[in-house]
DSSP file (Angstrom, degrees, kcal/mol; ACC not computed):
  #  RESIDUE AA STRUCTURE BP1 BP2  ACC     N-H-->O    O-->H-N    N-H-->O    O-->H-N    TCO  KAPPA ALPHA  PHI   PSI    X-CA   Y-CA   Z-CA
    1    1 A M              0   0    0      0, 0.0     2,-0.6     0, 0.0     0, 0.0   0.000 360.0 360.0 360.0 139.3  -14.9   42.1   40.9
    2    2 A N        +     0   0    0      1,-0.1     4,-0.1     2,-0.1     0, 0.0  -0.940 360.0 174.3-120.5 110.2  -16.1   38.6   41.2
    3    3 A F        +     0   0    0     -2,-0.6    -1,-0.1     2,-0.1     3,-0.1   0.570  55.2  93.7 -90.8  -9.2  -17.6   37.0   38.1
    4    4 A G  S    S-     0   0    0      1,-0.1     2,-0.3     3,-0.0    -2,-0.1  -0.191  88.0 -88.0 -76.0 175.1  -17.9   33.6   39.7
    5    5 A L        -     0   0    0      1,-0.1     2,-0.5     0, 0.0    -1,-0.1  -0.606  43.3-112.6 -79.2 140.2  -20.9   32.1   41.4
    6    6 A Q        -     0   0    0     -2,-0.3     2,-0.3    -3,-0.1    -1,-0.1  -0.657  39.4-164.4 -74.3 122.8  -21.1   32.8   45.1
    7    7 A Q        -     0   0    0     -2,-0.5     5,-0.1     1,-0.0    -3,-0.0  -0.761  25.4-105.6-109.4 152.1  -20.6   29.5   46.9
    8    8 A E    >   -     0   0    0     -2,-0.3     3,-1.9     1,-0.1     4,-0.3  -0.524  34.3-120.2 -70.7 140.7  -21.3   28.7   50.5
    9    9 A P  G >  S+     0   0    0      0, 0.0     3,-1.0     0, 0.0    -1,-0.1   0.770 110.2  60.5 -59.7 -25.1  -18.0   28.4   52.5
   10   10 A E  G 3  S+     0   0    0      1,-0.2    -2,-0.0     9,-0.0    -3,-0.0   0.642 102.0  54.9 -76.3 -15.1  -18.6   24.8   53.4
   11   11 A H  G <  S+     0   0    0     -3,-1.9     8,-3.3     8,-0.1     9,-0.5   0.378  98.6  73.2 -97.5   2.7  -18.6   23.8   49.7
   12   12 A I  B <   -A   18   0A   0     -3,-1.0     6,-0.2    -4,-0.3     2,-0.1  -0.962  69.7-147.1-121.6 134.1  -15.2   25.4   48.9
   13   13 A D    >   -     0   0    0      4,-1.8     3,-1.4    -2,-0.4    -2,-0.1  -0.218  41.7 -86.0 -86.7-174.1  -11.8   24.0   49.9
   14   14 A E  T 3  S+     0   0    0      1,-0.3    -1,-0.1     2,-0.1    -2,-0.0   0.697 127.2  54.9 -69.9 -21.3   -8.7   26.0   50.8
   15   15 A L  T 3  S-     0   0    0      2,-0.1    -1,-0.3     0, 0.0    -3,-0.0   0.488 119.0-106.9 -89.0  -1.7   -7.6   26.2   47.1
   16   16 A G  S <  S+     0   0    0     -3,-1.4     2,-0.2     1,-0.3    -2,-0.1   0.580  70.3 144.7  90.5  10.7  -11.0   27.7   46.1
   17   17 A R        -     0   0    0      1,-0.1    -4,-1.8     2,-0.0     2,-0.7  -0.559  55.3-117.8 -82.2 147.0  -12.3   24.6   44.3
   18   18 A D  B  >  -A   12   0A   0     -2,-0.2     4,-2.3    -6,-0.2    -6,-0.2  -0.737  21.8-159.3 -82.6 118.2  -15.9   23.8   44.5
   19   19 A L  H  > S+     0   0    0     -8,-3.3     4,-1.8    -2,-0.7    -1,-0.2   0.847  88.6  51.8 -70.9 -32.2  -16.2   20.4   46.3
   20   20 A V  H  > S+     0   0    0     -9,-0.5     4,-1.8     2,-0.2    -1,-0.2   0.907 112.9  45.7 -69.1 -39.8  -19.6   19.4   45.0
   21   21 A L  H  > S+     0   0    0      1,-0.2     4,-2.4     2,-0.2    -2,-0.2   0.903 111.3  52.8 -69.2 -40.2  -18.5   20.1   41.4
   22   22 A A  H  X S+     0   0    0     -4,-2.3     4,-0.9     1,-0.2    -1,-0.2   0.836 108.3  51.7 -63.3 -33.0  -15.2   18.1   42.0
   23   23 A E  H  < S+     0   0    0     -4,-1.8     4,-0.4     2,-0.2     3,-0.3   0.914 111.3  45.7 -69.5 -40.9  -17.2   15.2   43.3
   24   24 A H  H >< S+     0   0    0     -4,-1.8     3,-0.8     1,-0.2     4,-0.3   0.881 114.4  48.3 -66.1 -39.8  -19.4   15.1   40.2
   25   25 A L  H >X S+     0   0    0     -4,-2.4     3,-1.1     1,-0.2     4,-0.6   0.649  90.6  80.6 -79.2 -12.4  -16.4   15.5   37.8
   26   26 A A  G >< S+     0   0    0     -4,-0.9     3,-0.7    -3,-0.3    -1,-0.2   0.813  83.0  64.2 -64.9 -26.8  -14.5   12.7   39.5
   27   27 A V  G <4 S+     0   0    0     -3,-0.8    -1,-0.3    -4,-0.4    -2,-0.2   0.839 102.8  48.8 -61.6 -32.9  -16.5   10.2   37.6
   28   28 A L  G <4 S+     0   0    0     -3,-1.1    -1,-0.2    -4,-0.3    -2,-0.2   0.586  86.8 102.6 -84.2 -10.5  -15.0   11.6   34.3
   29   29 A D    X<  -     0   0    0     -3,-0.7     3,-1.5    -4,-0.6     4,-0.3  -0.636  62.2-154.0 -78.5 118.4  -11.4   11.4   35.6
   30   30 A P  G >> S+     0   0    0      0, 0.0     4,-1.0     0, 0.0     3,-0.8   0.781  93.3  61.8 -59.3 -29.9   -9.6    8.4   34.1
   31   31 A A  G 34 S+     0   0    0      1,-0.2     6,-0.1     2,-0.2    -2,-0.1   0.513  80.5  83.3 -81.1  -1.8   -7.3    8.3   37.1
   32   32 A S  G <4 S+     0   0    0     -3,-1.5    -1,-0.2    -6,-0.2    -5,-0.1   0.874 107.2  25.2 -65.4 -36.7  -10.2    7.7   39.5
   33   33 A E  T <4 S+     0   0    0     -3,-0.8    -2,-0.2    -4,-0.3    -1,-0.2   0.715 132.7  37.5 -94.6 -24.4  -10.0    4.0   38.7
   34   34 A D    ><  -     0   0    0     -4,-1.0     3,-1.7     1,-0.1     4,-0.3  -0.926  65.3-165.8-132.0 102.6   -6.4    3.7   37.7
   35   35 A P  T 3  S+     0   0    0      0, 0.0     3,-0.3     0, 0.0     4,-0.2   0.801  88.4  54.5 -65.3 -26.0   -3.9    6.0   39.7
   36   36 A N  T 3> S+     0   0    0      1,-0.2     4,-2.3     2,-0.1     5,-0.3   0.354  77.0 103.8 -86.0   3.9   -1.1    5.6   37.2
   37   37 A Y  H <> S+     0   0    0     -3,-1.7     4,-3.1     1,-0.2     5,-0.2   0.931  80.8  44.9 -55.6 -54.1   -3.1    6.7   34.2
   38   38 A W  H  > S+     0   0    0     -3,-0.3     4,-2.2    -4,-0.3    -1,-0.2   0.818 111.8  53.1 -64.8 -31.3   -1.7   10.2   33.8
   39   39 A L  H  > S+     0   0    0     -3,-0.2     4,-2.0    -4,-0.2    -1,-0.2   0.939 113.3  43.8 -67.9 -47.0    1.9    8.9   34.3
   40   40 A R  H  X S+     0   0    0     -4,-2.3     4,-2.7     2,-0.2    -2,-0.2   0.901 112.8  52.3 -60.2 -46.5    1.4    6.3   31.5
   41   41 A F  H  X S+     0   0    0     -4,-3.1     4,-2.5    -5,-0.3     5,-0.2   0.917 109.8  48.6 -61.2 -42.7   -0.4    8.9   29.3
   42   42 A R  H  X S+     0   0    0     -4,-2.2     4,-2.5    -5,-0.2    -1,-0.2   0.917 111.7  49.7 -66.1 -40.2    2.5   11.4   29.7
   43   43 A E  H  X S+     0   0    0     -4,-2.0     4,-2.5     2,-0.2     5,-0.2   0.948 111.8  48.0 -62.6 -49.9    5.1    8.6   28.8
   44   44 A R  H  X S+     0   0    0     -4,-2.7     4,-2.0     1,-0.2    -2,-0.2   0.908 114.3  47.3 -57.0 -44.6    3.1    7.6   25.7
   45   45 A V  H  X S+     0   0    0     -4,-2.5     4,-2.3    -5,-0.2    -2,-0.2   0.916 112.7  47.3 -69.7 -40.3    2.8   11.2   24.5
   46   46 A M  H  X S+     0   0    0     -4,-2.5     4,-2.5     2,-0.2    -1,-0.2   0.896 112.5  49.6 -68.0 -37.6    6.4   12.0   25.1
   47   47 A T  H  X S+     0   0    0     -4,-2.5     4,-2.1    -5,-0.2    -1,-0.2   0.923 112.9  46.9 -66.0 -42.0    7.6    8.8   23.3
   48   48 A D  H  X S+     0   0    0     -4,-2.0     4,-2.1    -5,-0.2    -2,-0.2   0.872 112.5  50.2 -66.5 -37.4    5.3    9.6   20.3
   49   49 A A  H  X S+     0   0    0     -4,-2.3     4,-2.7    -5,-0.2     5,-0.2   0.915 109.7  50.8 -69.4 -39.0    6.5   13.2   20.2
   50   50 A A  H  X S+     0   0    0     -4,-2.5     4,-2.2     1,-0.2    -2,-0.2   0.899 111.4  48.2 -64.5 -40.1   10.2   12.1   20.3
   51   51 A R  H  X S+     0   0    0     -4,-2.1     4,-1.7     2,-0.2    -1,-0.2   0.882 113.0  47.3 -68.0 -38.0    9.6    9.7   17.4
   52   52 A A  H  X S+     0   0    0     -4,-2.1     4,-2.1     2,-0.2    -2,-0.2   0.892 112.3  49.2 -66.4 -40.7    7.8   12.3   15.4
   53   53 A L  H  X S+     0   0    0     -4,-2.7     4,-2.0     1,-0.2    -2,-0.2   0.888 110.4  51.1 -69.2 -35.7   10.5   15.0   16.0
   54   54 A S  H  X S+     0   0    0     -4,-2.2     4,-2.2    -5,-0.2    -1,-0.2   0.890 109.4  50.8 -67.7 -34.5   13.3   12.6   15.1
   55   55 A Q  H  X S+     0   0    0     -4,-1.7     4,-2.3     2,-0.2    -2,-0.2   0.902 110.5  49.2 -60.3 -43.9   11.4   11.8   11.8
   56   56 A R  H  X S+     0   0    0     -4,-2.1     4,-1.3     2,-0.2    -2,-0.2   0.832 108.7  53.3 -68.6 -32.8   11.1   15.5   11.0
   57   57 A R  H  X S+     0   0    0     -4,-2.0     4,-0.7     2,-0.2     3,-0.3   0.923 111.3  45.8 -66.4 -43.0   14.9   16.0   11.7
   58   58 A L  H >X S+     0   0    0     -4,-2.2     3,-0.9     1,-0.2     4,-0.5   0.888 108.3  57.2 -68.9 -36.6   15.7   13.2    9.3
   59   59 A M  H >< S+     0   0    0     -4,-2.3     3,-0.8     1,-0.3    -1,-0.2   0.817  98.9  59.7 -60.9 -30.3   13.3   14.6    6.7
   60   60 A A  H 3< S+     0   0    0     -4,-1.3    -1,-0.3    -3,-0.3    -2,-0.2   0.803 104.0  52.3 -69.2 -24.5   15.1   18.0    6.8
   61   61 A E  H << S+     0   0    0     -3,-0.9    -1,-0.2    -4,-0.7     2,-0.2   0.546  84.6 108.3 -87.2  -9.8   18.3   16.2    5.6
   62   62 A I    <<  -     0   0    0     -3,-0.8     2,-0.2    -4,-0.5    -3,-0.0  -0.527  54.1-158.4 -73.5 133.8   16.7   14.5    2.6
   63   63 A T     >  -     0   0    0     -2,-0.2     4,-1.7     1,-0.1     5,-0.1  -0.491  31.9-103.2-106.1 175.9   17.7   15.8   -0.7
   64   64 A V  H  > S+     0   0    0      1,-0.2     4,-2.3     2,-0.2     5,-0.2   0.858 121.5  57.0 -69.2 -33.1   16.0   15.6   -4.1
   65   65 A A  H  > S+     0   0    0      1,-0.2     4,-2.4     2,-0.2    -1,-0.2   0.881 104.7  52.6 -61.6 -38.1   18.4   12.9   -5.2
   66   66 A D  H  > S+     0   0    0      2,-0.2     4,-2.2     1,-0.2    -1,-0.2   0.905 109.5  47.7 -64.9 -40.9   17.4   10.8   -2.2
   67   67 A V  H  X S+     0   0    0     -4,-1.7     4,-2.4     2,-0.2     5,-0.2   0.931 111.9  50.3 -65.9 -43.3   13.7   11.1   -3.1
   68   68 A M  H  X S+     0   0    0     -4,-2.3     4,-2.3     1,-0.2    -2,-0.2   0.900 110.0  51.6 -61.3 -41.7   14.4   10.2   -6.7
   69   69 A A  H  X S+     0   0    0     -4,-2.4     4,-1.6     2,-0.2    -1,-0.2   0.890 109.3  48.3 -64.4 -42.5   16.4    7.2   -5.6
   70   70 A S  H  X S+     0   0    0     -4,-2.2     4,-0.7     2,-0.2    -2,-0.2   0.895 112.4  48.7 -64.4 -38.8   13.6    5.9   -3.3
   71   71 A W  H >X S+     0   0    0     -4,-2.4     4,-3.6     1,-0.2     3,-0.9   0.893 107.5  57.4 -67.2 -39.1   11.0    6.3   -6.1
   72   72 A G  H 3X S+     0   0    0     -4,-2.3     4,-1.8     1,-0.3    -1,-0.2   0.883 100.1  56.4 -58.7 -38.6   13.4    4.5   -8.5
   73   73 A R  H 3< S+     0   0    0     -4,-1.6    -1,-0.3     1,-0.2    -2,-0.2   0.776 118.6  33.8 -67.3 -23.4   13.5    1.4   -6.2
   74   74 A T  H <X S+     0   0    0     -3,-0.9     4,-1.1    -4,-0.7    -2,-0.2   0.854 121.3  45.2 -94.3 -44.4    9.6    1.3   -6.4
   75   75 A I  H  X S+     0   0    0     -4,-3.6     4,-3.2     1,-0.2     5,-0.3   0.904 104.8  58.1 -78.8 -41.0    9.0    2.4  -10.0
   76   76 A V  H  X S+     0   0    0     -4,-1.8     4,-2.2    -5,-0.4    -1,-0.2   0.918 109.5  42.5 -62.7 -45.0   11.7    0.5  -11.9
   77   77 A P  H  > S+     0   0    0      0, 0.0     4,-1.8     0, 0.0    -1,-0.2   0.843 115.5  50.6 -67.5 -26.9   10.5   -3.0  -10.9
   78   78 A T  H  X S+     0   0    0     -4,-1.1     4,-2.4     2,-0.2    -2,-0.2   0.935 111.4  47.8 -72.5 -42.2    6.9   -2.0  -11.4
   79   79 A A  H  X S+     0   0    0     -4,-3.2     4,-2.3     1,-0.2     5,-0.2   0.886 111.5  51.3 -63.0 -39.1    7.7   -0.7  -14.9
   80   80 A A  H  X S+     0   0    0     -4,-2.2     4,-2.1    -5,-0.3    -1,-0.2   0.906 110.9  48.5 -66.3 -39.1    9.7   -3.9  -15.7
   81   81 A L  H  X S+     0   0    0     -4,-1.8     4,-2.5     1,-0.2    -2,-0.2   0.915 111.8  48.3 -68.5 -41.5    6.7   -6.0  -14.6
   82   82 A A  H  X S+     0   0    0     -4,-2.4     4,-2.2     1,-0.2    -2,-0.2   0.866 111.1  50.3 -71.0 -33.8    4.3   -3.9  -16.7
   83   83 A A  H  X S+     0   0    0     -4,-2.3     4,-2.2     2,-0.2    -1,-0.2   0.891 110.9  50.5 -68.0 -37.7    6.6   -4.2  -19.8
   84   84 A A  H  X S+     0   0    0     -4,-2.1     4,-2.4     2,-0.2    -2,-0.2   0.945 111.3  47.1 -59.3 -48.2    6.8   -8.0  -19.3
   85   85 A L  H  X S+     0   0    0     -4,-2.5     4,-2.6     1,-0.2     5,-0.2   0.924 111.7  50.9 -62.1 -43.6    3.0   -8.3  -19.1
   86   86 A A  H  X S+     0   0    0     -4,-2.2     4,-2.5     1,-0.2    -1,-0.2   0.910 110.7  49.7 -60.3 -41.1    2.6   -6.1  -22.2
   87   87 A G  H  X S+     0   0    0     -4,-2.2     4,-2.3     2,-0.2    -1,-0.2   0.900 109.2  51.2 -64.9 -41.9    5.1   -8.3  -24.1
   88   88 A I  H  X S+     0   0    0     -4,-2.4     4,-2.2     1,-0.2    -2,-0.2   0.920 111.4  48.5 -62.1 -43.8    3.3  -11.4  -23.0
   89   89 A L  H  X S+     0   0    0     -4,-2.6     4,-2.2     2,-0.2    -2,-0.2   0.906 111.0  49.6 -63.0 -41.3    0.0  -10.0  -24.3
   90   90 A L  H  X S+     0   0    0     -4,-2.5     4,-1.4     1,-0.2    -1,-0.2   0.905 111.5  48.8 -67.4 -38.2    1.4   -8.9  -27.6
   91   91 A V  H  < S+     0   0    0     -4,-2.3    -1,-0.2     1,-0.2    -2,-0.2   0.897 112.7  47.8 -66.6 -39.1    2.9  -12.3  -28.2
   92   92 A R  H  < S+     0   0    0     -4,-2.2    -2,-0.2     1,-0.2    -1,-0.2   0.875 106.2  57.6 -69.0 -35.8   -0.3  -14.0  -27.4
   93   93 A A  H >< S+     0   0    0     -4,-2.2     3,-1.3     1,-0.2    -1,-0.2   0.828  83.3 172.1 -64.9 -33.7   -2.4  -11.7  -29.6
   94   94 A G  T 3<  -     0   0    0     -4,-1.4     3,-0.4     1,-0.2     4,-0.2  -0.372  59.9 -15.1  66.9-129.6   -0.2  -12.7  -32.6
   95   95 A G  T 3> S+     0   0    0      1,-0.2     4,-1.4     2,-0.1    -1,-0.2   0.298 104.9  98.7 -95.2   9.8   -1.4  -11.4  -36.0
   96   96 A D  H <> S+     0   0    0     -3,-1.3     4,-1.2     1,-0.2    -1,-0.2   0.905  84.9  48.0 -63.1 -42.3   -5.0  -10.3  -35.1
   97   97 A T  H  > S+     0   0    0     -3,-0.4     4,-1.7     1,-0.2    -1,-0.2   0.823 106.4  56.9 -70.5 -32.0   -4.0   -6.6  -34.7
   98   98 A T  H  > S+     0   0    0     -4,-0.2     4,-2.3     1,-0.2    -1,-0.2   0.893 104.6  51.3 -70.9 -37.0   -2.1   -6.4  -38.0
   99   99 A T  H  X S+     0   0    0     -4,-1.4     4,-2.2     1,-0.2    -1,-0.2   0.905 108.7  50.6 -68.3 -36.1   -5.0   -7.5  -40.1
  100  100 A A  H  X S+     0   0    0     -4,-1.2     4,-1.9     1,-0.2    -1,-0.2   0.918 111.9  48.7 -61.4 -43.1   -7.4   -5.0  -38.6
  101  101 A E  H  X S+     0   0    0     -4,-1.7     4,-2.3     1,-0.2    -2,-0.2   0.901 109.9  50.8 -67.6 -40.1   -4.8   -2.3  -39.3
  102  102 A V  H  X S+     0   0    0     -4,-2.3     4,-2.1     1,-0.2    -1,-0.2   0.912 109.6  50.4 -63.7 -42.0   -4.3   -3.4  -42.9
  103  103 A S  H  X S+     0   0    0     -4,-2.2     4,-1.6     1,-0.2    -1,-0.2   0.885 110.6  49.5 -67.5 -38.0   -8.0   -3.4  -43.7
  104  104 A T  H  X S+     0   0    0     -4,-1.9     4,-1.8     2,-0.2    -1,-0.2   0.908 111.5  48.9 -61.8 -44.6   -8.4    0.1  -42.2
  105  105 A V  H  X S+     0   0    0     -4,-2.3     4,-2.2     1,-0.2    -2,-0.2   0.857 108.2  54.3 -61.7 -37.5   -5.5    1.4  -44.3
  106  106 A A  H  X S+     0   0    0     -4,-2.1     4,-1.0     2,-0.2    -1,-0.2   0.864 108.3  49.2 -64.2 -39.2   -7.0   -0.2  -47.4
  107  107 A Q  H  < S+     0   0    0     -4,-1.6    -1,-0.2     1,-0.2    -2,-0.2   0.884 111.1  48.4 -70.6 -37.1  -10.2    1.6  -46.9
  108  108 A V  H >< S+     0   0    0     -4,-1.8     3,-1.3     1,-0.2    -2,-0.2   0.859 107.0  56.4 -72.6 -35.6   -8.6    5.0  -46.3
  109  109 A E  H 3< S+     0   0    0     -4,-2.2    -1,-0.2     1,-0.2    -2,-0.2   0.786  99.9  61.8 -64.8 -25.1   -6.4    4.5  -49.5
  110  110 A A  T 3< S+     0   0    0     -4,-1.0    -1,-0.2    -3,-0.2    -2,-0.2   0.478  77.8 111.6 -82.9   1.8   -9.6    4.0  -51.6
  111  111 A V  S <  S-     0   0    0     -3,-1.3    -3,-0.0    -4,-0.1    -4,-0.0  -0.588  75.8-114.0 -74.5 128.4  -10.8    7.5  -50.8
  112  112 A P        -     0   0    0      0, 0.0    -1,-0.1     0, 0.0     3,-0.1  -0.223  17.4-128.2 -60.8 153.4  -10.8    9.8  -53.8
  113  113 A V  S    S+     0   0    0      1,-0.1     2,-0.4     2,-0.0    -2,-0.0   0.913  92.5  38.8 -71.0 -43.3   -8.5   12.8  -53.6
  114  114 A T        -     0   0    0      0, 0.0     2,-0.4     0, 0.0    -1,-0.1  -0.909  69.5-177.6-111.4 134.8  -11.0   15.4  -54.4
  115  115 A L        -     0   0    0     -2,-0.4    -2,-0.0    -3,-0.1     0, 0.0  -0.964  25.6-124.4-127.8 143.7  -14.6   15.4  -53.1
  116  116 A A     >  -     0   0    0     -2,-0.4     4,-2.4     1,-0.1     5,-0.2  -0.534  36.2-109.0 -74.7 154.3  -17.5   17.8  -53.7
  117  117 A P  H  > S+     0   0    0      0, 0.0     4,-1.2     0, 0.0    -1,-0.1   0.834 117.8  52.1 -57.7 -31.7  -19.0   19.2  -50.5
  118  118 A S  H  > S+     0   0    0      1,-0.2     4,-1.2     2,-0.2     5,-0.1   0.910 113.5  42.3 -72.3 -39.1  -22.2   17.1  -50.9
  119  119 A S  H  > S+     0   0    0      1,-0.2     4,-2.1     2,-0.2    -1,-0.2   0.785 107.8  62.0 -77.2 -23.2  -20.3   13.8  -51.3
  120  120 A A  H  X S+     0   0    0     -4,-2.4     4,-2.0     2,-0.2    -1,-0.2   0.884 101.4  51.2 -64.9 -36.4  -17.8   14.7  -48.6
  121  121 A A  H  X S+     0   0    0     -4,-1.2     4,-1.5     1,-0.2    -1,-0.2   0.922 112.9  44.8 -69.5 -41.5  -20.6   14.8  -46.0
  122  122 A S  H  X S+     0   0    0     -4,-1.2     4,-1.5     1,-0.2    -1,-0.2   0.834 111.2  55.1 -68.0 -32.6  -21.9   11.4  -46.9
  123  123 A F  H  X S+     0   0    0     -4,-2.1     4,-0.8     1,-0.2    -1,-0.2   0.920 107.2  47.6 -66.7 -41.7  -18.4    9.9  -47.1
  124  124 A V  H >< S+     0   0    0     -4,-2.0     3,-0.5     1,-0.2    -1,-0.2   0.892 111.6  52.8 -68.3 -34.6  -17.6   11.0  -43.5
  125  125 A A  H 3< S+     0   0    0     -4,-1.5    -1,-0.2     1,-0.2    -2,-0.2   0.828 113.5  41.7 -74.3 -29.2  -20.9    9.6  -42.3
  126  126 A T  H 3< S+     0   0    0     -4,-1.5    -1,-0.2    -5,-0.1    -2,-0.2   0.443  84.1 113.0 -98.7   1.0  -20.4    6.1  -43.8
  127  127 A L  S << S-     0   0    0     -4,-0.8     2,-0.1    -3,-0.5   -19,-0.0  -0.606  70.4-121.3 -72.9 123.8  -16.7    5.7  -42.9
  128  128 A P        -     0   0    0      0, 0.0     2,-1.2     0, 0.0    -1,-0.1  -0.373  17.2-124.3 -68.3 142.4  -16.3    2.9  -40.4
  129  129 A E        +     0   0    0     -2,-0.1     2,-0.5     2,-0.0   -25,-0.0  -0.690  45.7 155.6 -90.9  90.0  -14.7    3.7  -37.2
  130  130 A G              0   0    0     -2,-1.2    -3,-0.0     1,-0.1     0, 0.0  -0.962 360.0 360.0-118.2 122.5  -11.7    1.4  -36.8
  131  131 A F              0   0    0     -2,-0.5    -1,-0.1   -27,-0.0   -30,-0.1   0.392 360.0 360.0-112.9 360.0   -8.8    2.4  -34.6
């Protein structure tokens, strides 16, 4: 059975390729203008594959302790910097935060111990929200 198109014998070479189609497809071949294209392409692909395979080989030997140590090299200086910045901000803020906390505590301490249901609803609605 021949499922291909029937070609005239003068349009087919000895390997069975369609010469007209090969002529039209030659424009798309990158090696038509640069004969060494496929050699350079193969070299680039093989170099990249060798690099990726060697990285995977090294990744197979990494342990959990290695990963934690690498994270520690990044996280510890970052945490120290964040703590230093927080300390500077707290020192600059001074006593402003303590006065707000004292006034909130004073308001909460003035609340009666027992409340009727009707007064409890109004108390909750009028309590200032200070955190």
